N, C-alpha and C positions, 0 to 999 in steps of 0.2 A: 433527423437528428437521432443519434444513438442514445441509449439509456444504460444506466449501470444496474448491476445485480448485487444483492447481498449474499455473501457466502460465509460458511463456517470455517474454522481453522483446518479441518480435515480436507475440505475441497481446496482451500488455499494452498495447503501443503502439496497436494497433487499437482496443482497448476505450477507452483514454484519448482517442483521436480521436473517439470516439462518446460522450463525456461520462461516462465511468466516474469514480467517486470514487477517490482515492488517499490512503492514509495511510502514513506513514513512522515506524517505531517506533525508529529509531536515536537515539543521544544528541544533545543540542542542538548540541554543537560539530561533530559529523560532519554533521548536517543543514545547519547554517549554512555549512559548507565546500562543500557541494554536495548537491543533491537533484534529483529529477525535477520538472520544472515542474508546478505545480498541487498538489503534495503538501501535506498537512496533517501536521505532526509530532504524533504521538499518544503520550501517556504517561499514567500513572495520574492526573496532575493534571487533565487535560482530557478524559479518557475519558467521564465522565458527560455533560458538555456535548456532546461529539461525538455520542454515541448519541442524546441527546434531540433534536438538531437535524438529524441526517443523514437522507437519504432511504433508508430501509432496503430499498426495492424496487429501487434503482439498483445497478448493478454496483459492487463495492468491491474494490480491489486493496490488499493489505498488502505493504509493502516493509520489509526490514531490511538488514543488511550483506551476507549471503551466501545468504539464502533459508531459513535454519533456524528462527530465532525467529519469523519471519513466519507459519510454519505453525501454531504454537500460538495466535498472536494471531488469525489468520484463523479457526481452529476455534472460538475463543471468540466472535468476532463473529457467526459463522454460528449458533452455539448460542443467541444472545440475540435472533435475529430478522432478521439481514441475509440477504436471500433469495439473493443471487448474490455469493458471496465467493471471492476468489482470493488465493493466495500467490505472489509473484513469485519463481520459481526463479532462483537465482544472485544474488538481491537487487540492491542498488544497485551492487555491484561488477560484476556481469555487464551490468547496464543501461549503466553508464559505458563498458564495453568495446564494447558493441553500438551505443550512440547517444551518442558523446562530444559531439556537437553539441547534445544535448537535456539539458543540465545547467544548473540555476540555482544561484546562490550568493547568500547574504545579504551 
Protein backbone atom coordinates (compact mmCIF):
# COMPACT_ATOMS: atom_id res chain seq x y z
CA UNK A 1 0.00 0.00 0.00
CA UNK A 2 1.22 3.46 -0.91
CA UNK A 3 1.37 6.31 1.58
CA UNK A 4 0.91 10.05 1.16
CA UNK A 5 3.39 12.81 1.95
CA UNK A 6 2.77 16.28 3.33
CA UNK A 7 4.22 19.11 1.23
CA UNK A 8 4.48 22.88 1.52
CA UNK A 9 3.12 25.32 -1.09
CA UNK A 10 6.55 25.79 -2.72
CA UNK A 11 6.95 22.06 -3.35
CA UNK A 12 3.34 21.86 -4.53
CA UNK A 13 3.97 24.72 -6.95
CA UNK A 14 6.96 22.90 -8.41
CA UNK A 15 4.93 19.71 -8.83
CA UNK A 16 2.08 21.62 -10.46
CA UNK A 17 4.52 23.26 -12.86
CA UNK A 18 5.49 19.71 -13.86
CA UNK A 19 1.92 18.52 -14.56
CA UNK A 20 0.86 17.13 -11.20
CA UNK A 21 -2.86 16.62 -10.72
CA UNK A 22 -4.64 18.71 -8.09
CA UNK A 23 -7.91 18.05 -6.29
CA UNK A 24 -9.64 20.44 -3.91
CA UNK A 25 -12.02 18.92 -1.35
CA UNK A 26 -13.50 22.17 -0.02
CA UNK A 27 -17.20 22.99 -0.38
CA UNK A 28 -18.51 24.32 -3.74
CA UNK A 29 -18.95 27.92 -2.55
CA UNK A 30 -15.39 28.17 -1.21
CA UNK A 31 -14.02 26.59 -4.39
CA UNK A 32 -15.99 29.01 -6.59
CA UNK A 33 -14.78 31.97 -4.52
CA UNK A 34 -11.15 31.00 -5.14
CA UNK A 35 -9.01 27.96 -5.88
CA UNK A 36 -5.61 26.97 -7.21
CA UNK A 37 -5.63 27.09 -11.03
CA UNK A 38 -6.17 23.66 -12.55
CA UNK A 39 -7.80 22.20 -9.44
CA UNK A 40 -10.64 19.73 -9.74
CA UNK A 41 -13.22 20.04 -6.97
CA UNK A 42 -13.61 16.56 -5.55
CA UNK A 43 -16.47 15.29 -3.41
CA UNK A 44 -18.42 12.08 -2.89
CA UNK A 45 -20.56 12.80 -5.97
CA UNK A 46 -17.66 12.78 -8.46
CA UNK A 47 -15.10 10.63 -6.62
CA UNK A 48 -15.82 7.42 -8.56
CA UNK A 49 -15.56 9.21 -11.92
CA UNK A 50 -12.34 10.93 -10.88
CA UNK A 51 -10.74 7.67 -9.76
CA UNK A 52 -11.84 5.89 -12.94
CA UNK A 53 -10.43 8.58 -15.23
CA UNK A 54 -7.36 9.88 -13.38
CA UNK A 55 -3.80 8.88 -14.12
CA UNK A 56 -3.00 7.02 -10.92
CA UNK A 57 0.72 7.03 -11.71
CA UNK A 58 0.94 10.85 -11.96
CA UNK A 59 1.57 12.95 -8.84
CA UNK A 60 -1.66 13.95 -7.08
CA UNK A 61 -1.95 16.85 -4.63
CA UNK A 62 -4.96 17.11 -2.30
CA UNK A 63 -5.97 20.55 -1.01
CA UNK A 64 -8.49 21.53 1.66
CA UNK A 65 -8.97 24.65 3.82
CA UNK A 66 -6.01 24.38 6.21
CA UNK A 67 -4.28 21.08 5.43
CA UNK A 68 -6.07 18.82 7.92
CA UNK A 69 -8.91 17.17 5.97
CA UNK A 70 -6.65 16.74 2.95
CA UNK A 71 -4.50 14.30 4.92
CA UNK A 72 -7.37 11.83 5.28
CA UNK A 73 -8.36 12.23 1.64
CA UNK A 74 -4.74 11.80 0.50
CA UNK A 75 -4.37 8.67 2.64
CA UNK A 76 -7.54 7.23 1.11
CA UNK A 77 -6.46 8.02 -2.47
CA UNK A 78 -3.05 6.50 -1.81
CA UNK A 79 -4.69 3.38 -0.38
CA UNK A 80 -6.77 2.82 -3.52
CA UNK A 81 -3.81 2.99 -5.87
CA UNK A 82 -2.59 6.52 -6.46
CA UNK A 83 1.16 6.01 -6.53
CA UNK A 84 2.41 9.50 -5.59
CA UNK A 85 -0.07 11.31 -3.34
CA UNK A 86 0.48 14.53 -1.39
CA UNK A 87 -1.44 16.62 1.13
CA UNK A 88 -0.92 20.38 0.88
CA UNK A 89 0.22 21.63 4.30
CA UNK A 90 -1.62 24.79 5.27
CA UNK A 91 -4.23 24.08 2.60
CA UNK A 92 -5.72 26.73 0.38
CA UNK A 93 -5.31 29.29 3.16
CA UNK A 94 -1.49 29.04 3.15
CA UNK A 95 -1.40 28.78 -0.66
CA UNK A 96 -3.38 32.07 -0.90
CA UNK A 97 -0.92 33.76 1.48
CA UNK A 98 2.10 32.39 -0.39
CA UNK A 99 0.85 32.82 -3.97
CA UNK A 100 -1.90 35.49 -4.01
CA UNK A 101 -1.33 35.92 -7.73
CA UNK A 102 -2.05 32.23 -8.38
CA UNK A 103 -5.74 32.08 -7.50
CA UNK A 104 -8.64 31.39 -9.87
CA UNK A 105 -12.28 32.20 -9.24
CA UNK A 106 -15.40 31.04 -11.03
